[in-house]
C-alpha positions in Angstrom: 30.4 15.1 42.1 29.0 15.9 38.7 26.7 18.8 38.0 22.9 18.0 38.1 20.9 19.2 35.1 17.2 19.7 34.7 15.4 16.8 33.0 15.2 16.9 29.2 13.0 14.0 28.1 11.7 14.3 24.5 9.6 11.2 24.9 7.7 12.6 27.9 3.9 12.7 27.3 1.6 15.5 28.6 -0.5 14.3 31.5 -3.0 17.0 30.8 -3.6 18.8 27.5 -1.9 22.2 27.3 -3.9 25.4 27.4 -3.2 28.1 24.8 -3.3 30.7 27.6 -0.1 29.0 29.0 1.8 29.4 25.7 2.8 32.9 26.5 2.9 34.8 29.8 -0.1 36.5 31.3 -0.3 40.1 30.0 1.3 39.2 26.6 0.0 41.3 23.6 -1.2 38.0 22.0 -3.8 37.5 24.8 -4.8 41.2 24.6 -5.4 41.3 20.8 -7.2 37.9 20.8 -9.5 38.9 23.6 -10.1 42.4 22.3 -11.2 41.1 18.9 -13.3 38.4 20.5 -15.1 40.4 23.2 -14.9 44.2 22.3 -15.3 44.5 18.6 -18.4 44.2 16.4 -17.6 41.8 13.6 -21.2 41.5 12.4 -20.2 42.6 8.9 -17.7 39.8 8.6 -19.8 37.1 10.3 -22.9 37.9 8.2 -21.1 36.7 5.0 -21.2 33.1 6.3 -24.9 32.0 5.9 -24.4 28.9 3.8 -24.8 25.8 5.9 -23.4 23.4 3.3 -19.7 22.8 2.6 -16.7 22.1 4.8 -16.7 24.4 7.9 -14.3 27.3 7.4 -11.9 28.7 10.0 -13.7 30.9 12.5 -13.9 34.5 11.1 -13.2 36.0 14.5 -10.1 33.9 14.9 -8.9 34.9 11.4 -9.5 38.6 12.1 -7.6 38.3 15.3 -4.7 36.5 13.5 -4.4 39.2 10.9 -4.5 42.1 13.3 -2.0 40.4 15.6 0.3 39.8 12.6 0.2 43.5 11.7 1.0 44.3 15.4 4.0 42.0 15.1 5.2 43.4 11.8 4.3 40.3 9.7 2.2 41.1 6.6 2.9 38.3 4.0 0.3 35.6 4.1 3.1 33.0 3.7 5.0 34.4 6.7 1.7 34.5 8.8 1.0 30.8 7.9 4.6 29.9 8.9 4.2 31.7 12.2 1.0 29.8 12.9 3.1 26.6 12.7 6.2 27.7 14.5 5.4 30.5 17.0 3.7 29.9 20.3 2.3 33.5 20.5 0.5 32.9 17.2 -0.8 29.6 18.5 -2.1 31.4 21.5 -4.2 33.6 19.1 -5.4 30.8 16.8 -5.9 28.1 19.4 -3.4 26.0 17.5 -5.4 26.3 14.2 -3.0 26.4 11.2 -4.6 28.1 8.2 -2.5 27.9 5.0 -1.3 31.0 3.2 -4.1 30.8 0.6 -6.8 30.8 3.2 -5.2 33.8 5.0 -4.8 35.7 1.7 -8.3 35.0 0.5 -9.8 36.0 3.9 -8.0 39.3 3.8 -9.0 40.1 0.3 -12.7 39.1 0.9 -13.0 41.1 4.1 -10.5 43.9 3.5 -13.2 46.7 3.7 -14.7 45.3 6.9 -11.2 44.8 8.5 -10.3 48.4 7.6 -13.6 49.5 9.2 -12.4 48.1 12.5 -10.3 51.2 12.8 -13.3 53.2 14.1 -14.2 50.5 16.7 -10.6 50.3 18.0 -10.4 54.1 18.1 -13.5 54.3 20.2 -11.9 51.8 22.7 -8.9 54.1 22.8 -11.3 57.0 23.6 -13.0 55.1 26.4 -9.6 54.3 27.8 -8.8 58.0 28.0 -6.1 58.0 25.3 -7.8 60.5 23.1 -8.4 64.1 24.3 -8.3 66.0 20.9 -6.4 68.8 22.8 -3.8 68.9 20.0 -3.9 66.8 16.9 -1.0 66.8 14.4 -1.5 66.0 10.7 1.0 64.7 8.2 1.3 62.4 5.2 4.0 59.8 4.4 4.8 58.4 1.0 4.8 54.6 0.9 5.9 52.5 -2.1 3.1 50.9 -4.1 3.2 47.3 -5.3 4.6 48.5 -8.6 7.9 49.5 -10.1 8.5 52.9 -11.6 10.2 51.1 -14.5 6.8 49.8 -15.5 5.5 53.3 -16.1 5.5 55.1 -19.4 5.1 58.7 -20.4 2.4 59.8 -22.9 5.2 61.0 -25.3 6.9 57.6 -25.1 3.5 55.8 -25.6 3.0 57.7 -28.9 6.4 56.6 -30.1 6.1 53.0 -28.9 2.5 52.7 -30.3 3.6 53.7 -33.8 6.7 51.4 -33.7 4.8 48.4 -32.4 1.9 48.9 -34.8 4.3 49.1 -37.8 6.0 45.9 -36.6 2.8 43.9 -36.0 1.2 45.2 -39.3 4.3 44.1 -41.2 4.0 40.6 -39.7 0.3 40.3 -40.6 1.1 41.3 -44.1 3.8 38.6 -44.4 1.5 36.0 -42.7 -1.3 36.7 -45.2 1.1 36.1 -48.1 2.1 32.6 -46.8 0.7 29.9 -49.0 -1.3 27.0 -47.4 1.1 24.7 -49.2 3.5 25.3 -46.3 1.6 22.8 -44.1 4.4 20.4 -44.4 6.8 23.0 -43.0 4.5 24.1 -40.2 2.8 20.7 -39.4 -0.6 19.4 -40.1 -2.0 20.9 -36.8 -1.0 24.4 -37.8 -2.2 26.5 -40.7 1.0 28.5 -40.9 -0.6 31.8 -40.3 -0.9 31.7 -36.5 0.5 34.6 -34.6 3.8 33.6 -33.0 4.4 34.3 -29.3 6.6 37.2 -29.8 4.0 39.0 -31.9 1.2 38.1 -29.5 3.2 39.7 -26.7 3.8 42.8 -28.8 0.1 42.9 -29.8 -0.8 42.7 -26.1 1.6 45.5 -25.2 0.2 47.6 -28.0 -3.3 47.1 -26.6 -2.1 48.1 -23.1 -0.4 51.2 -24.5 -3.6 52.2 -26.3 -5.6 51.7 -23.2 -3.2 53.7 -21.1 -3.2 56.5 -23.7 -7.0 56.6 -23.6 -7.1 57.0 -19.8 -4.5 59.9 -19.9 -6.4 61.6 -22.7 -9.7 61.3 -20.7 -8.0 62.7 -17.6 -6.6 65.6 -19.6 -10.1 66.3 -21.0 -11.7 66.3 -17.5 -9.0 68.6 -16.1 -9.3 71.0 -18.9 -13.1 71.1 -18.5 -12.8 71.6 -14.7 -10.3 74.5 -15.2 -12.4 76.0 -18.0 -9.5 75.7 -20.5 -9.1 74.3 -24.0 -8.3 70.6 -24.1 -4.8 70.3 -25.7 -4.4 66.6 -24.7 -2.0 65.2 -22.1 1.5 66.6 -21.7 4.3 64.3 -23.1 5.6 63.8 -19.5 2.2 62.6 -18.1 2.8 59.0 -16.9 0.7 55.9 -16.2 2.0 52.7 -14.6 1.0 49.4 -16.2 1.2 47.4 -12.9 -0.8 49.6 -10.6 -2.3 52.4 -12.7 -3.8 54.1 -9.6 -0.4 54.7 -8.0 1.7 57.7 -8.8 5.3 58.7 -9.2 6.4 60.6 -6.1 9.7 61.8 -4.7 11.1 59.8 -1.8 14.2 61.4 -0.5 16.7 61.7 -3.3 14.8 59.4 -5.7 11.4 58.9 -7.4 9.2 55.9 -6.7 5.8 54.6 -7.5 3.9 55.5 -4.4 0.7 56.3 -2.4 0.3 59.1 0.0 -0.8 57.8 3.4 -2.4 60.4 5.7 -2.7 60.3 9.5 -4.0 62.7 12.2 -2.4 61.9 15.6 -3.5 62.9 19.1 -0.5 64.5 20.8 -1.3 63.0 24.2 -0.8 59.4 23.3 0.1 59.1 19.6 -3.2 57.4 18.9 -4.3 57.9 15.2 -7.7 59.6 15.3 -8.2 59.8 11.5 -6.5 58.2 8.5 -6.9 58.3 4.7 -4.9 57.4 1.6 -4.6 59.2 -1.7 -2.5 59.0 -4.9 -1.9 62.8 -4.9 1.7 63.7 -3.9 0.6 67.2 -2.7 -0.9 67.3 0.8 -2.7 70.7 0.3 -6.0 69.2 -0.6 -6.0 66.7 2.3 -6.3 69.2 5.2 -10.0 69.8 5.1 -11.0 66.1 4.5 -8.8 65.0 7.4 -10.3 67.7 9.7 -13.7 66.5 8.7 -12.7 62.9 9.3 -11.6 63.7 12.9 -15.0 65.1 13.6 -16.8 62.2 11.9 -14.7 59.7 14.0 -14.7 61.5 17.3 -17.9 63.5 17.3 -16.2 66.9 17.6 -13.3 68.9 16.2 -9.9 69.0 17.8 -9.1 72.1 19.9 -5.8 72.6 18.0 -4.2 71.2 14.9 -0.7 71.4 13.6 0.6 70.6 10.1 3.6 71.3 7.9 3.9 73.7 5.0 2.5 71.2 2.6 -1.0 71.9 4.0 -0.7 75.7 4.0 -2.9 77.7 1.7 -5.2 80.7 2.1 -8.2 78.6 1.4 -7.2 75.9 4.0 -6.6 78.5 6.7 -10.0 80.0 5.9 -11.8 76.7 6.3 -10.0 75.9 9.6 -10.9 79.3 10.9 -14.6 78.7 10.1 -14.5 75.5 12.1 -13.1 77.5 15.1 -10.0 75.4 15.4 -6.8 76.9 16.7 -4.3 76.0 13.9 -0.5 76.0 13.7 0.3 75.4 10.1 3.8 76.1 8.8 4.1 78.7 6.1 7.5 77.6 4.8 10.3 75.1 5.3 11.8 74.9 8.8 15.6 75.4 8.8 17.9 74.0 11.5 17.8 76.1 14.6 14.7 77.9 13.7 11.8 77.8 16.2 9.0 77.4 13.7 8.6 76.7 10.0 7.9 80.2 8.7 10.2 80.5 5.7 11.4 83.7 4.1 8.7 84.1 1.4 6.9 87.4 1.7 3.1 87.2 2.0 0.4 89.9 1.7 0.0 91.5 5.1 -3.8 91.2 5.0 -3.6 87.5 4.1 -4.3 84.6 6.5 -1.0 83.0 5.6 0.9 86.2 6.7 -1.1 86.2 9.9 -0.1 82.5 10.5 3.6 83.3 9.8 3.4 86.1 12.5 1.7 83.8 14.9 4.4 81.1 14.6 7.2 83.6 14.9 5.7 85.2 18.0 5.4 81.8 19.6 9.0 81.0 19.0 10.2 77.8 20.6 7.1 77.8 22.9 4.8 77.6 19.9 2.4 74.7 19.9 3.7 73.9 16.5 6.5 72.1 18.2 4.1 69.3 19.1 3.8 68.3 15.4 7.1 66.5 15.1 6.9 64.7 18.4 3.3 63.5 17.7 2.9 62.4 14.1 6.4 61.7 12.8 7.2 59.1 15.5 4.0 57.2 14.4 5.3 56.9 10.9 8.6 55.8 12.3 7.0 53.1 14.4 5.0 51.8 11.4 7.9 51.9 8.9 10.9 51.2 11.0 9.8 49.3 14.1 7.1 47.2 12.4 8.9 47.1 9.0 6.0 48.2 6.7 7.5 50.1 3.7 5.5 48.8 0.7 1.9 48.0 0.2 1.0 44.4 -0.8 -2.1 45.2 -2.8 -2.9 47.3 -5.8 -5.5 50.0 -6.4 -6.6 52.9 -4.2 -9.5 51.0 -2.7 -7.5 48.0 -1.6 -4.5 50.0 -0.5 -6.8 52.2 1.6 -8.0 49.0 3.4 -4.4 48.0 4.0 -3.5 51.4 5.5 -6.6 51.3 7.7 -5.4 47.9 9.1 -2.0 49.3 9.8 -3.5 52.2 11.7 -5.8 49.8 13.6 -2.8 47.7 14.6 -0.9 50.8 15.8 -3.9 51.9 18.0 -4.2 48.4 19.4 -0.6 48.5 20.6 -1.2 51.9 22.2 -4.4 50.6 23.8 -2.6 47.5 25.1 -0.2 49.7 27.1 -3.0 50.8 29.3 -5.3 47.7 29.2 -2.8 44.9 29.8 
């Protein structure tokens, strides 16, 4: 007797129309994200943009917001890949109700509402707080460098700009001098529709490059003037090694491991209890030292109060930072040096003045040893960066400019918190 198989009839019609809630199992993250965006978040800022009654009805903004946040939760960021998922993946169909926006629609919606979508971080954080995921008993701060949407090979130093400007100017001026000497009688050679003195494409390109170099030089010179004025020093112009990127001028060269890349510095403050991000920011400064006080202020702004304890690595340590933290009555554990393998806390070997706050912090960390609360830093904030970069595959920003990239980072943090919230709500 032959084996009996389950029926596989491709011509079978549905007796009743399918429900999107049946596409994925009950308790699936797709249901959670869709329903949370629909029912728990205030999307007034996005909805208020649609007041015009005329024109073809757009996709529902709430659906589009849920689609983008779910995509970020799933580690899908490209508008083309999101559009493809809407056509091929049943979990995406459960979010969109089988709507299939094309990639241009998705891209334009994200660009148009990026600021409002980034603002949802606060709303989602408040939901995490209500769910008991945020205690602010101990908050760990750190920054991670993420590649900008620009190549370091598209950057040029001020010294190289000076050299390139003079070379290009000489070449373009030479061509103009030759062009002016061409007689109109050469119409026959160039054609009746051309005068013979038009700028050829290769010169137009070099002329455009020359204009870009001059524009970049002017910006570097203005920055040097402002810095000299702020420091009360004489303006000697930019240093030859000062650089500016032509693709994304607001990004900066930063060291990533054993190489240098065009990057942004993404900041996060993470609650040690649940790895929920309670504050986030983005900067184009490679040094973390100036980010401690703004991040501490952001925690209070978001949560209504300061954290009881904070921990941070040596990049945040300075006499002024420790003074500000002490004034806020926060119990701080901030490394005073690099942590070596086998050492209980990051104290380093550098001598500090005994009356300084940095020296007092070094003593505090040494006395705590392996029981020091500083140990919570690595197990709180660093795994969050690992989850975003490795598990969800986000290693390079899609947009350019500090403002837009800040919106992207806020969306990434929102998606991270949604996943943490789903673990207790689903």
